[in-house]
GUKE-234821 format. One record per atom (N, C-alpha, C): x, y, z; residue in three letters. Coordinates in pm, whole numbers, padded with zeros to 5 digits, always signed. Example, Ala and Ser with C-alpha at 12.3 -4.5 7.8 and 13.67 -1.06 7.14 Angstrom:
BEGIN
+01319-00569+00780ALA;+01230-00450+00780ALA;+01320-00330+00780ALA;+01285-00225+00708SER;+01367-00106+00714SER;+01290+00003+00787SER;
//
This chain:
BEGIN
+00083-00121+00000MET;+00000+00000+00000MET;+00086+00126+00000MET;+00184+00132+00093PHE;+00267+00253+00103PHE;+00354+00270-00021PHE;+00396+00159-00081ARG;+00475+00167-00204ARG;+00392+00229-00316ARG;+00268+00188-00326LEU;+00178+00240-00430LEU;+00146+00387-00406LEU;+00125+00422-00279LEU;+00098+00563-00248LEU;+00219+00650-00276LEU;+00337+00597-00249ASN;+00459+00672-00275ASN;+00474+00703-00423ASN;+00437+00607-00507ILE;+00442+00628-00653ILE;+00347+00741-00694ILE;+00225+00738-00640GLU;+00125+00839-00677GLU;+00164+00978-00630GLU;+00209+00989-00508PHE;+00243+01122-00456PHE;+00372+01176-00519PHE;+00455+01087-00567HIS;+00573+01131-00642HIS;+00530+01197-00773HIS;+00427+01139-00838LYS;+00374+01197-00961LYS;+00309+01333-00934LYS;+00230+01340-00825LEU;+00160+01465-00792LEU;+00258+01575-00753LEU;+00370+01535-00698LYS;+00471+01631-00653LYS;+00520+01719-00767LYS;+00523+01664-00887TYR;+00574+01738-01002TYR;+00462+01787-01095TYR;+00340+01785-01045ASN;+00226+01834-01122ASN;+00179+01965-01061ASN;+00216+02076-01124THR;+00186+02208-01068THR;+00037+02233-01057THR;-00039+02196-01161ALA;-00184+02220-01161ALA;-00251+02147-01045ALA;-00210+02023-01021SER;-00269+01945-00912SER;-00236+02008-00777SER;-00114+02057-00762LYS;-00076+02119-00636LYS;-00156+02247-00611LYS;-00178+02325-00716VAL;-00255+02449-00703VAL;-00400+02419-00668VAL;-00460+02323-00737LEU;-00599+02287-00710LEU;-00616+02229-00569LEU;-00519+02150-00526THR;-00525+02094-00391THR;-00515+02204-00286THR;-00426+02299-00310LEU;-00411+02413-00218LEU;-00539+02495-00210LEU;-00600+02523-00326ILE;-00725+02598-00330ILE;-00834+02523-00253ILE;-00839+02392-00273TYR;-00940+02310-00208TYR;-00930+02320-00056TYR;-00809+02304-00002PHE;-00794+02308+00143PHE;-00808+02448+00200PHE;-00777+02549+00120LEU;-00804+02686+00164LEU;-00953+02711+00173LEU;-01027+02657+00076LEU;-01173+02673+00078LEU;-01237+02597+00194LEU;-01174+02485+00233LEU;-01226+02410+00347LEU;-01222+02493+00476LEU;-01126+02585+00482THR;-01117+02670+00600THR;-01206+02794+00588THR;-01265+02814+00471SER;-01344+02936+00448SER;-01469+02943+00534SER;-01513+02830+00589THR;-01630+02833+00677THR;-01602+02921+00798THR;-01475+02933+00832ALA;-01439+03019+00946ALA;-01472+03165+00917ALA;-01473+03201+00788LEU;-01502+03340+00751LEU;-01647+03376+00781LEU;-01735+03275+00787ILE;-01876+03301+00818ILE;-01889+03368+00953ILE;-01796+03334+01043ALA;-01800+03391+01178ALA;-01780+03542+01177ALA;-01722+03595+01068MET;-01695+03738+01061MET;-01810+03817+00999MET;-01910+03747+00944ILE;-02018+03814+00873ILE;-02113+03882+00971ILE;-02136+04010+00947LYS;-02233+04087+01024LYS;-02328+04157+00927LYS;-02452+04173+00966PHE;-02546+04244+00880PHE;-02648+04318+00966PHE;-02704+04421+00907ASP;-02804+04503+00977ASP;-02941+04474+00922ASP;-03038+04461+01014PHE;-03176+04436+00973PHE;-03269+04507+01072PHE;-03354+04593+01017ALA;-03452+04668+01098ALA;-03382+04745+01210ALA;-03266+04803+01177GLY;-03194+04883+01274GLY;-03113+04805+01376GLY;-03116+04673+01363GLU;-03041+04587+01454GLU;-02922+04524+01383GLU;-02812+04509+01455SER;-02693+04447+01399SER;-02686+04301+01442SER;-02666+04213+01344PHE;-02662+04070+01371PHE;-02526+04014+01334PHE;-02474+03929+01420HIS;-02346+03862+01398HIS;-02374+03713+01386HIS;-02347+03654+01270LEU;-02385+03515+01247LEU;-02327+03421+01351LEU;-02206+03447+01393ALA;-02143+03357+01491ALA;-02216+03358+01625ALA;-02289+03468+01653ASP;-02363+03477+01779ASP;-02504+03422+01768ASP;-02540+03369+01651MET;-02676+03320+01629MET;-02686+03168+01643MET;-02577+03105+01686GLY;-02581+02962+01715GLY;-02544+02870+01601GLY;-02495+02926+01489ILE;-02465+02838+01376ILE;-02339+02753+01402ILE;-02258+02794+01500PHE;-02138+02718+01533PHE;-02154+02642+01664PHE;-02276+02626+01708ASN;-02300+02550+01830ASN;-02275+02401+01808ASN;-02219+02335+01907PHE;-02215+02189+01906PHE;-02353+02136+01939PHE;-02401+02029+01880PRO;-02335+01949+01775PRO;-02373+01992+01633PRO;-02451+02104+01621TYR;-02498+02149+01490TYR;-02384+02174+01393TYR;-02270+02219+01444ILE;-02157+02257+01357ILE;-02107+02140+01274ILE;-02116+02016+01326TRP;-02070+01900+01249TRP;-02154+01884+01122TRP;-02283+01907+01136HIS;-02374+01897+01022HIS;-02349+02010+00924HIS;-02342+02132+00974LEU;-02325+02250+00888LEU;-02194+02245+00810LEU;-02084+02220+00879ASN;-01953+02227+00813ASN;-01930+02113+00715ASN;-01978+01994+00746THR;-01962+01885+00649THR;-02048+01910+00524THR;-02165+01968+00545TYR;-02253+02001+00431TYR;-02188+02107+00342TYR;-02139+02215+00404LEU;-02075+02322+00327LEU;-01947+02275+00260LEU;-01868+02197+00332SER;-01739+02150+00278SER;-01759+02056+00160SER;-01867+01979+00162ALA;-01894+01885+00053ALA;-01925+01956-00078ALA;-01967+02083-00070THR;-02002+02156-00192THR;-01880+02196-00275THR;-01761+02191-00217ILE;-01641+02233-00290ILE;-01556+02115-00334ILE;-01612+01996-00329LYS;-01536+01876-00363LYS;-01493+01871-00509LYS;-01551+01955-00594PHE;-01515+01955-00736PHE;-01369+01995-00759PHE;-01314+02077-00668PHE;-01174+02117-00685PHE;-01081+01997-00673PHE;-01108+01912-00573LEU;-01024+01793-00557LEU;-01059+01689-00662LEU;-01183+01692-00712LEU;-01220+01602-00822LEU;-01132+01627-00943LEU;-01103+01755-00970MET;-01016+01790-01083MET;-00878+01728-01067MET;-00830+01721-00943VAL;-00700+01660-00918VAL;-00706+01510-00949VAL;-00816+01446-00908ILE;-00831+01302-00929ILE;-00839+01267-01077ILE;-00922+01340-01151VAL;-00939+01307-01293VAL;-00816+01346-01375VAL;-00751+01457-01337SER;-00629+01495-01410SER;-00516+01398-01380SER;-00517+01343-01259MET;-00419+01242-01220MET;-00428+01121-01313MET;-00551+01089-01354MET;-00573+00975-01443MET;-00542+01012-01588MET;-00588+01129-01631SER;-00566+01169-01770SER;-00418+01189-01799SER;-00343+01235-01699ASN;-00198+01254-01718ASN;-00126+01122-01740ASN;-00183+01015-01686GLU;-00123+00883-01707GLU;-00122+00847-01856GLU;-00229+00887-01925TYR;-00237+00859-02068TYR;-00154+00958-02151TYR;-00168+01088-02120SER;-00098+01189-02199SER;+00053+01183-02180SER;+00097+01151-02058ASN;+00242+01143-02030ASN;+00298+01002-02048ASN;+00209+00909-02082LYS;+00246+00768-02104LYS;+00311+00703-01982LYS;+00281+00758-01863THR;+00336+00699-01741THR;+00265+00568-01706THR;+00140+00555-01750LEU;+00067+00430-01726LEU;+00138+00313-01793LEU;+00172+00331-01919LYS;+00241+00225-01992LYS;+00377+00196-01931LYS;+00446+00303-01889GLN;+00578+00286-01830GLN;+00570+00213-01697GLN;+00468+00244-01615ASN;+00449+00175-01487ASN;+00427+00026-01508ASN;+00349-00008-01610LEU;+00322-00149-01638LEU;+00446-00220-01689LEU;+00526-00150-01768ILE;+00652-00207-01818ILE;+00748-00232-01701ILE;+00745-00140-01603ASP;+00834-00150-01488ASP;+00791-00255-01388ASP;+00679-00322-01415GLY;+00638-00434-01330GLY;+00513-00413-01247GLY;+00452-00294-01257LEU;+00330-00268-01182LEU;+00212-00336-01253LEU;+00136-00416-01183SER;+00021-00481-01246SER;-00094-00381-01259SER;-00190-00413-01345LYS;-00305-00324-01363LYS;-00388-00315-01235LYS;-00394-00424-01161LYS;-00466-00422-01035LYS;-00396-00328-00936LYS;-00264-00335-00929GLU;-00190-00246-00840GLU;-00204-00102-00884GLU;-00211-00079-01014PHE;-00226+00056-01065PHE;-00358+00116-01017PHE;-00468+00041-01032ILE;-00599+00089-00987ILE;-00600+00108-00836ILE;-00538+00014-00764LEU;-00533+00026-00618LEU;-00455+00150-00575LEU;-00350+00183-00649SER;-00272+00303-00615SER;-00358+00428-00626SER;-00444+00432-00727LYS;-00534+00546-00744LYS;-00640+00548-00634LYS;-00693+00430-00603PHE;-00797+00422-00500PHE;-00740+00457-00363PHE;-00620+00413-00334TYR;-00556+00449-00207TYR;-00537+00601-00198TYR;-00504+00663-00310THR;-00489+00809-00313THR;-00621+00878-00284THR;-00728+00823-00342VAL;-00863+00875-00316VAL;-00895+00868-00167VAL;-00864+00755-00106ILE;-00891+00736+00037ILE;-00809+00833+00121ILE;-00682+00851+00086VAL;-00595+00942+00163VAL;-00646+01085+00153VAL;-00680+01130+00033PHE;-00734+01265+00015PHE;-00862+01283+00096PHE;-00946+01181+00096SER;-01073+01188+00168SER;-01050+01191+00319SER;-00954+01110+00366LEU;-00921+01109+00509LEU;-00865+01243+00555LEU;-00774+01299+00476ILE;-00714+01428+00512ILE;-00821+01536+00513ILE;-00911+01533+00414SER;-01020+01631+00408SER;-01109+01620+00531SER;-01142+01497+00569THR;-01228+01476+00686THR;-01161+01524+00814THR;-01032+01493+00828LEU;-00956+01538+00944LEU;-00949+01690+00948LEU;-00932+01750+00833PHE;-00923+01895+00821PHE;-01054+01960+00866PHE;-01166+01908+00818VAL;-01298+01960+00856VAL;-01322+01939+01006VAL;-01278+01825+01058PHE;-01292+01797+01201PHE;-01219+01901+01285PHE;-01095+01931+01249ILE;-01014+02027+01326ILE;-01073+02167+01318ILE;-01110+02211+01196VAL;-01168+02345+01178VAL;-01298+02358+01256VAL;-01383+02256+01248SER;-01512+02259+01318SER;-01493+02259+01469SER;-01397+02180+01515LEU;-01371+02172+01658LEU;-01324+02308+01712LEU;-01235+02372+01638LEU;-01184+02503+01680LEU;-01295+02608+01681LEU;-01373+02612+01573LEU;-01482+02709+01565LEU;-01586+02684+01674LEU;-01612+02556+01698GLY;-01710+02522+01801GLY;-01666+02566+01939GLY;-01540+02541+01972TYR;-01492+02579+02104TYR;-01481+02730+02121TYR;-01468+02802+02010ILE;-01461+02948+02018ILE;-01600+03009+02030ILE;-01697+02956+01953TYR;-01827+03022+01944TYR;-01944+02945+02003TYR;-01929+02816+02028SER;-02044+02737+02074SER;-02084+02773+02218SER;-02215+02768+02242ASP;-02267+02791+02377ASP;-02261+02664+02461ASP;-02231+02551+02395PHE;-02230+02422+02466PHE;-02095+02354+02444PHE;-02021+02337+02551ASN;-01887+02279+02539ASN;-01869+02150+02620ASN;-01980+02093+02669GLU;-01969+01965+02739GLU;-01930+01856+02640GLU;-01841+01767+02682LEU;-01790+01663+02591LEU;-01902+01577+02534LEU;-02005+01550+02614SER;-02115+01467+02566SER;-02189+01533+02451SER;-02187+01667+02447ILE;-02251+01741+02338ILE;-02154+01762+02223ILE;-02030+01794+02256VAL;-01928+01820+02152VAL;-01915+01703+02057VAL;-01914+01581+02110PHE;-01890+01464+02026PHE;-02018+01390+01988PHE;-02129+01463+01991THR;-02255+01411+01937THR;-02260+01441+01787THR;-02322+01354+01711ASP;-02341+01372+01566ASP;-02210+01366+01486ASP;-02110+01297+01537LEU;-01987+01281+01460LEU;-02007+01190+01339LEU;-02123+01125+01331ASP;-02149+01041+01214ASP;-02157+01123+01086ASP;-02174+01256+01099PHE;-02170+01342+00980PHE;-02030+01343+00918PHE;-01928+01326+01001LEU;-01791+01317+00949LEU;-01771+01187+00873LEU;-01828+01078+00926LEU;-01823+00950+00854LEU;-01894+00962+00720LEU;-02011+01025+00720ALA;-02087+01044+00597ALA;-02008+01129+00497ALA;-01938+01231+00548PHE;-01855+01319+00465PHE;-01744+01239+00398PHE;-01678+01154+00477PHE;-01570+01070+00424PHE;-01623+00974+00317PHE;-01732+00906+00345VAL;-01790+00811+00249VAL;-01833+00884+00122VAL;-01886+01004+00138LYS;-01930+01084+00022LYS;-01812+01120-00067LYS;-01702+01164-00007LEU;-01584+01200-00085LEU;-01525+01079-00157LEU;-01514+00967-00086VAL;-01459+00846-00148VAL;-01545+00803-00267VAL;-01677+00807-00248GLY;-01767+00769-00356GLY;-01757+00863-00475GLY;-01755+00993-00447PHE;-01752+01092-00555PHE;-01619+01088-00631PHE;-01509+01077-00558PHE;-01378+01073-00624PHE;-01358+00941-00700PHE;-01419+00833-00650SER;-01413+00705-00722SER;-01489+00715-00854SER;-01600+00788-00851PHE;-01676+00816-00974PHE;-01589+00893-01072PHE;-01517+00994-01020GLY;-01426+01072-01105GLY;-01314+00987-01162GLY;-01262+00897-01081LEU;-01156+00806-01127LEU;-01207+00717-01240LEU;-01327+00663-01223PHE;-01388+00579-01326PHE;-01407+00657-01456PHE;-01457+00780-01446MET;-01479+00862-01565MET;-01346+00898-01631MET;-01243+00921-01549GLY;-01111+00953-01604GLY;-01054+00838-01685GLY;-01077+00715-01639ILE;-01031+00597-01712ILE;-01118+00573-01836ILE;-01247+00600-01822LEU;-01340+00575-01932LEU;-01313+00665-02051LEU;-01291+00796-02028VAL;-01278+00891-02140VAL;-01137+00946-02159VAL;-01048+00919-02062LYS;-00904+00949-02074LYS;-00867+01098-02070LYS;-00962+01188-02069ARG;-00933+01331-02068ARG;-01006+01395-01951ARG;-00936+01479-01873SER;-00994+01534-01752SER;-01117+01620-01779SER;-01109+01705-01883ALA;-01223+01792-01913ALA;-01346+01710-01950ALA;-01326+01605-02031PHE;-01437+01520-02071PHE;-01489+01439-01952PHE;-01399+01401-01863ALA;-01440+01324-01745ALA;-01531+01408-01656ALA;-01491+01533-01630VAL;-01574+01623-01550VAL;-01705+01651-01624VAL;-01694+01668-01757GLY;-01814+01689-01837GLY;-01908+01570-01828GLY;-01850+01449-01826GLY;-01930+01328-01814GLY;-02007+01322-01683GLY;-01943+01367-01575ILE;-02010+01370-01445ILE;-02123+01473-01445ILE;-02098+01587-01509ILE;-02204+01690-01519ILE;-02322+01637-01601ILE;-02292+01565-01709VAL;-02398+01505-01790VAL;-02478+01405-01708VAL;-02407+01324-01628TRP;-02478+01226-01545TRP;-02565+01296-01440TRP;-02514+01408-01388PHE;-02593+01488-01294PHE;-02722+01535-01362PHE;-02710+01579-01488ALA;-02827+01624-01563ALA;-02923+01507-01588ALA;-02867+01389-01616ILE;-02951+01270-01640ILE;-03033+01237-01515ILE;-02969+01245-01399GLU;-03042+01218-01275GLU;-03150+01322-01252GLU;-03119+01449-01286GLY;-03218+01555-01270GLY;-03338+01535-01361GLY;-03311+01497-01486ILE;-03419+01473-01582ILE;-03502+01353-01539ILE;-03434+01249-01490THR;-03504+01130-01442THR;-03598+01166-01327THR;-03550+01253-01239HIS;-03633+01297-01127HIS;-03758+01370-01177HIS;-03740+01455-01277LEU;-03854+01529-01332LEU;-03954+01434-01399LEU;-03902+01335-01470ILE;-03990+01237-01537ILE;-04070+01158-01433ILE;-04002+01117-01326LEU;-04071+01043-01220LEU;-04175+01131-01150LEU;-04139+01260-01131ALA;-04233+01352-01068ALA;-04358+01369-01153ALA;-04340+01371-01285TRP;-04455+01382-01376TRP;-04536+01253-01378TRP;-04466+01141-01381LYS;-04534+01012-01390LYS;-04614+00981-01263LYS;-04557+01017-01148PHE;-04623+00986-01022PHE;-04686+01109-00958PHE;-04718+01210-01040ARG;-04780+01331-00987ARG;-04913+01297-00918ARG;-04932+01364-00806GLY;-05055+01342-00732GLY;-05051+01221-00640GLY;-04937+01149-00640THR;-04924+01032-00552THR;-04822+01062-00443THR;-04795+00965-00363ASP;-04700+00981-00252ASP;-04560+01009-00307ASP;-04499+01122-00265SER;-04366+01161-00314SER;-04258+01063-00270SER;-04287+00980-00169ASN;-04188+00883-00122ASN;-04153+00782-00232ASN;-04244+00761-00326ILE;-04218+00668-00437ILE;-04098+00717-00517ILE;-04096+00848-00545ILE;-03986+00908-00622ILE;-03856+00897-00544ILE;-03860+00930-00415GLU;-03740+00925-00332GLU;-03686+00783-00320GLU;-03778+00687-00311ASN;-03737+00546-00298ASN;-03668+00495-00424ASN;-03700+00554-00540ILE;-03635+00516-00665ILE;-03504+00591-00682ILE;-03508+00724-00660MET;-03391+00808-00685MET;-03277+00779-00588MET;-03306+00725-00470GLN;-03201+00702-00371GLN;-03095+00603-00417GLN;-03126+00527-00522PHE;-03031+00428-00571PHE;-02941+00483-00683PHE;-02965+00606-00728PHE;-02877+00668-00826PHE;-02752+00719-00754PHE;-02634+00709-00815PRO;-02510+00740-00743PRO;-02501+00880-00685PRO;-02524+00983-00767LEU;-02510+01120-00717LEU;-02620+01155-00616LEU;-02739+01104-00639GLU;-02848+01126-00544GLU;-02817+01058-00411GLU;-02761+00938-00418ALA;-02724+00866-00296ALA;-02619+00943-00218ALA;-02521+01000-00289MET;-02417+01080-00223MET;-02478+01204-00160MET;-02573+01266-00230SER;-02640+01385-00177SER;-02720+01352-00052SER;-02779+01235-00047ASN;-02861+01195+00067ASN;-02779+01170+00193ASN;-02650+01150+00178LEU;-02565+01122+00294LEU;-02568+01238+00395LEU;-02558+01362+00342ILE;-02562+01479+00429ILE;-02669+01572+00374ILE;-02784+01571+00437LYS;-02897+01652+00391LYS;-02880+01796+00440LYS;-02957+01885+00379GLN;-02945+02028+00413GLN;-02965+02052+00562GLN;-02883+02141+00622PRO;-02892+02162+00767PRO;-02977+02282+00809PRO;-03030+02357+00713TRP;-03092+02486+00745TRP;-03216+02471+00832TRP;-03299+02370+00805THR;-03422+02354+00883THR;-03394+02307+01025THR;-03270+02271+01051ARG;-03231+02231+01187ARG;-03195+02353+01271ARG;-03168+02464+01205PHE;-03126+02586+01273PHE;-03242+02643+01354PHE;-03218+02674+01481SER;-03324+02718+01571SER;-03396+02844+01524SER;-03321+02937+01463ALA;-03382+03061+01414ALA;-03481+03033+01302ALA;-03445+02937+01214VAL;-03534+02899+01104VAL;-03660+02833+01159VAL;-03643+02746+01259LYS;-03758+02679+01320LYS;-03851+02780+01385LYS;-03792+02881+01448SER;-03872+02983+01514SER;-03957+03061+01414SER;-03896+03098+01302ILE;-03970+03171+01198ILE;-04079+03084+01140ILE;-04047+02957+01116ALA;-04145+02863+01059ALA;-04264+02846+01152ALA;-04239+02839+01281ASN;-04349+02823+01378ASN;-04440+02945+01379ASN;-04379+03062+01360GLN;-04457+03185+01362GLN;-04551+03195+01242GLN;-04510+03139+01129ILE;-04595+03146+01009ILE;-04673+03017+00986ILE;-04662+02924+01082GLY;-04741+02802+01075GLY;-04690+02696+00980GLY;-04560+02700+00947GLU;-04502+02602+00857GLU;-04443+02485+00937GLU;-04461+02365+00884ASP;-04405+02246+00948ASP;-04274+02208+00879ASP;-04164+02221+00951LEU;-04032+02192+00893LEU;-03974+02061+00947LEU;-04061+01968+00980SER;-04014+01838+01028SER;-03932+01772+00918SER;-03811+01735+00951TYR;-03718+01686+00848TYR;-03620+01588+00911TYR;-03604+01475+00847ASN;-03511+01375+00898ASN;-03372+01403+00841ASN;-03293+01474+00918TYR;-03161+01516+00871TYR;-03050+01421+00916TYR;-03083+01317+00990PHE;-02980+01226+01042PHE;-02918+01142+00930PHE;-02794+01099+00952VAL;-02725+01011+00857VAL;-02789+00873+00863VAL;-02826+00820+00746GLN;-02894+00691+00739GLN;-02795+00581+00697GLN;-02791+00470+00770PRO;-02701+00360+00732PRO;-02724+00310+00590PRO;-02850+00311+00543LYS;-02878+00262+00408LYS;-02811+00350+00302LYS;-02801+00482+00330ASP;-02736+00572+00235ASP;-02586+00544+00230ASP;-02527+00516+00345ILE;-02384+00480+00350ILE;-02361+00350+00273ILE;-02451+00255+00290LEU;-02440+00126+00220LEU;-02451+00145+00069LEU;-02547+00224+00025ILE;-02568+00246-00120ILE;-02445+00310-00183ILE;-02392+00414-00118VAL;-02274+00482-00171VAL;-02152+00390-00169VAL;-02141+00308-00066SER;-02029+00213-00058SER;-02035+00111-00172SER;-02156+00068-00205ILE;-02173-00027-00316ILE;-02136+00040-00448ILE;-02179+00165-00467TRP;-02142+00238-00588TRP;-01990+00257-00597TRP;-01927+00283-00483THR;-01781+00299-00481THR;-01713+00171-00530THR;-01761+00057-00479PHE;-01707-00071-00523PHE;-01728-00091-00674PHE;-01846-00054-00723ILE;-01877-00068-00866ILE;-01783+00018-00950ILE;-01761+00142-00908PHE;-01673+00233-00983PHE;-01530+00179-00990PHE;-01479+00131-00877ILE;-01342+00082-00874ILE;-01330-00050-00951ILE;-01428-00136-00935TYR;-01426-00265-01004TYR;-01427-00247-01155TYR;-01516-00160-01204PHE;-01523-00141-01349PHE;-01408-00056-01403PHE;-01346+00024-01317SER;-01223+00093-01356SER;-01115-00010-01387SER;-01107-00109-01299TYR;-01009-00217-01320TYR;-01043-00298-01445TYR;-01170-00330-01465LYS;-01213-00407-01581LYS;-01184-00331-01711LYS;-01210-00202-01712LEU;-01181-00120-01831LEU;-01032-00123-01863LEU;-00951-00102-01759LEU;-00806-00099-01779LEU;-00754-00234-01822LEU;-00812-00339-01768LYS;-00767-00475-01799LYS;-00794-00510-01945LYS;-00906-00462-02000ARG;-00945-00497-02136ARG;-00874-00414-02242ARG;-00819-00299-02201ARG;-00758-00211-02300ARG;-00617-00254-02335ARG;-00588-00235-02463ASP;-00453-00262-02512ASP;-00373-00134-02502ASP;-00281-00130-02404LEU;-00203-00009-02378LEU;-00070-00012-02452LEU;
//
């Protein structure tokens, strides 16, 4: 494992674009801290977001993993370019000539995906912990370490998404086309949702959700649902206008299982594609 990772990080070390994108990605992961500085005036009153409970434990685990997951495209570019460079620079063929098997080659990429996902999760954990201890009204350990399953969901989401990117990079061999392919698949899922909504209009909406939950990107999205309706200020406003915001925002084991299965499918077929190709 460490030998394979050493090979991959040696390649990334000399790839300027990958280093820049990785740096931007981790800088953006810390950008949630900037929310604490936002102040705004409303009806003559000054409001400071950090004082409104958005960084309270355990809510912060949900909020920060949700926000951090939205910038995963930057690291996706590193993953797909890592694959496309293997073809353009002919390092894939050279690795195989030097004795690396195709299975080891795919494993080296997958291990890199796992490492990036682990580092990202650790990074979000540290940033959230610091922000929480600075701004949270609740610092008891039993509260601080509640809802840490959102970090697990974040890790599984990144591994699944980057594995999808790896598969697309092997399938089309060009990073721009690979990202384009993911965007097209996102559109396909969106169109499918609209078709199902039209077909089952007037019936229980759970039918649509029960079907869409098995699509890869939808499954990844379901891992960490929107946190806004969990915010006490939003609930207060909703109660005043008579709106029911009951929402199951907890991490569901079935969603983790579905994404894990998709991850296995992406890696397995990445290997099958590489195995069948004449390099």
